[in-house]
N, C-alpha and C positions, 0 to 999 in steps of 0.2 A: 292678514289672513290668520285664522286660528286653526291649528291642526293638532289632533290627538293621535299619537302613534302607539298602537297596542301590539306588542310582539310576544311571541312564545307563551300563548295562553295555556296550551297543553291540557285542554279539557278541564281546567280548574274553574268550573262554573261559578262557585261562590265568590271567587276573586273577581272574575269578569263582571258579575252582577253588581258588586259594590262599585267598581269603576264606572259602570254604565249609569248608576244612580248619581255619581258625581258629575258625569257629563251632562246630565239634565240641567244643571245649573250653569255649567261652563259654556254650553252651546257652541261646539266647534263648527267651523265652516267645512272641515273635511276630517273624516275619520279613516286612518290608515291601519289596516290589519297586516302585520309584518310577517306572517307565516307561522307554522307549527301551531295551528289553531286548536286541534281537537285530540291530539295524541296524549290522552290522560284518562282520568277516572270517570269523567262525566261528558263524553263527547257529544251526545245527542242534545242534552240540555244546553251545552255551550253553543252548538251550531244553531239551535233555535233562537238563542239570544242574539247571536251574530246576525241572523236573518232579520230579527226585530230591529236591531240597530241600523241595518242597511235600509230599512223602511223609514227611519226617522232622520237619517243624516246622509249627506253626500259621502260616499265611501270609495276606497280603492284598496286593493289587496296585492300582496306579492307571495310567491310560492315558497314555503319552507321545505327543508329537507325531509321532515317527517310527513308533511303533506304529500310529497312525492313518493315516499315509502308506502303510504296508504294507497295511492294510485297504483303503484307497482304491485302491491300485494293483491289488490282487487283484480288486476290483470294477470295474476299468477306468475309474475316475473320473480326471478331470484333476488333475494334481499341480502345485501352485504352488511349484515348487522349481527350483533351478539345474540345469543339465544334468548336472553331476557328481552332485549329491544324488539326482536322479531315477534316474540309472543305478545307483547303489548300492541304492536302495530296490527298483527293479525286479529287480535281481539276487537280493536276499533273497527277494522275493515268489515268484519262480519255484521256490524250493526248498521252499516250504511247502505243506502239504496243507490240505484244508478244515477239519479238526478244529483244526489249529494256528491258523488264521485265526479260527475261532469262539472259541477261548480268548482271543485278543487282544481280540475284540469284547466279551467278557464283562467286561473291566476297566472300572471306573467312572472318571470324571474326578477324583473325590476321595473320601476316606473319613475318617470320624471314629473314633478309638479312644480312649475316655476323654477325657483333656484334650488329646489330640493330633489335629491336623488335617493330613492328608497330601494333597498334590497334586503334580503334576509341575512346573508352572510357577507358576500363580496359581490362585485359588480355582475359577474356572469356565472356565479356558482353559489349554491345554497348550502354547501357543506364545509367549505374551507374555514379554518379557525385562525383568528388572530386576536391579540390582546394588546393593551398598552405596553406590555413587556416584550412584544415582538419587535424585531429590528425595523426601524423606520424605513430603511431601503426596501425591505421585503414588503411592507405594507403599501408603499408607493406602487410597486409592481402590480398589486391586486386591483388598483383603481386607475391604471394608466389612461384608459379611454374615457374616463368620466370627467366631464368639464364643469359640472355643477359645483358651486362653492360649498354646498352643504350635503354631506353624505350621511344618511341615517340607516343604521343596520341593527341587527339583534344577534340571534343564534347562540351567543356565548352566555346569555342570561346574566350579564354583568354590565351595569351602567357605567359608562365612561365617555370622556371627550378627548379627542386628539387633534392637534394642529399639525397638518402635513402640508408644508409649503403654504400656498394661498387657500387651501381647503381645510374645512373642519369635518372630522368624522365623529358622529355622535351615536353611541349605542344606547338604545331605548331601554335595555334591560328586559325582564320577563314579568308578565302579569301573573303567570301561574306557577313558575318554578324559579324564582330569583336566587342568584348567588348574592347574598347580602348579610350584613351583620344586624340588620333590623328587619322585623317582620313587615309584611304588607305586599300588595301587588305593586309592581314597579312598571312605570310607563313614562312616556315623554309628551310634554306639552310644548308646542311651538307657536310663538306669537311674534310677528314682526321681526323675524330672524333672531329672536331670543329663545333659548332652549332651557326648559325647566324640567329637571328630573322630578317626577311625582311618585309618591308612595301612598297607597290607599289601604288602610286597615280593614279587615273584614272579620265578622264574628266567627271565632274558632269553633264554638260549640255547634252552631248551625251548619258550618262547613263539614264538620266531622259527621254529624247526623245525616246530611245529604249524601256524603261520599260512602257512608256505610251501607247505603242502599244499592251501591254499585257492585257488580261482580268482577270489576277490574282486577286482573290477577295479582297486582301488587298494591292494592288500595291501602293496606295498613302501613306499608313503607312510605307511600306518598303522603299519607296523613302525618306520619311521624316527622318526615323531612321538610314538608312544605306547608303544613298547617300548624302543627304544634311547635315546630322549630323552623330554622332556616339552614341552608347550606352556607356557611360563613365564607366571606370573601377569600380568606387565605386558603381554605379548602377548595373553593372554586378555581382559584388560580392553579393549584396542583393538578386538579382534574383536567383543566384546559391545556396546561403545559404537556401533560401526558398524551392527550388527544392530538395536539398540534404536532408533537414529535412522531406519533404513529402515522399521521397523515403524510409527514415529510418522508418517512422511510418507505411508504408505499409507492411514492412517485418515482 
């Protein structure tokens, strides 16, 4: 079975479009959307492309934390986010109609496909952060009830593999906002229990031109950090370590 796992697209339509072009030749048996689909500069274009991909391939989806934030924002619930993050989520929410919100609400927190367990962050929560530098004993606690030998996640925008006892945890990385020392959309290709980290380059000039047409409140920053450049792995770890510590202190 051939599976493409696309996580953390974050409204980066040019990145997703280039990945979708690559999938035309690879012909996956299943396409998994791993959450945080549209919270970024081109949400409607990204969503339209996702609908198109769903018409071409067998697909499955899991709910990301930003997907839940959009749902909560649409329902006028209080968001526990920074002012900047809240502004981004509310901007995306205003663009969506009821059907699009209902489509987000239909996504489960996790799914099982044969030997593969897909979730956004951890087994039963789409916000908890862990990395290869997290204590192994702590990571084990996050997946105690999962019996699948292969666990595929995202959320931290960082591709990695971990061996936890008899299980493997594979982070697919991020299509739209990767933490990486190399440019390109990051995603995961699975074939016969083999896991291949993929990186797909897209045309920067076209991406910038497309995004400049968006009135996303932080479009110039997005272009600078995720089109012209990347957030380096070392910087990503610093960000994640701070977020992981903040989450721990809140508990």
